[in-house]
N, C-alpha and C positions, 0 to 999 in steps of 0.2 A: 127260501128259507136254507135251502143245502150252499148256494153260493155267500150267505151272509157268516156261513161258519169256515169259509175257507181263508186261511192267511194272506194277506197282501203282503206285497214286496216290502213295504215298511215295516209290517209286523215282523217279517222275518229278519230284516236288517236289525232291528232292536233288539230281537233273540239273541242272534248272533254277537252283537256287541256285549250284551249280558253275558255272554259265555266266556268272549274274552277278559273279561273284567273279573268274573268269579274265579275263586279259588278252592271251592268245594266242588269236587264232581258231582256229589248228591244234587246240587241247584242247578245244573246245566240242562238246557234244552235238547241239545244235540247230542247222542250218545255218542258218535265218533269223537267229538271234542272231551266229552268227559273221559271217554276210556284213554285217551291221550295224557290227560291229565293224571290219571290214575296209574297210569304205566311210569310217569314222569317221576311222580311220589315215591312209588316203591322201588326204582331204580336209585332215586337219591338216598332213601332209607337204606338200602343195602349196601351201597357203597360207603355211607358213612359208619355200619356197622364194622365192615371189612377194614376202615381206617383204625379202629379201636385196636 
């Protein structure tokens, strides 16, 4: 049963491709990518606010 619960390499690739196409960090599987998206959005927001 434990082996059936492991992610296959194909599942990992599908999840990674999902994360690359995702625009909302909350919908992502991999935390590292979600953190990067969140930081990029925050940086863009701050830069926009400074331009005003």
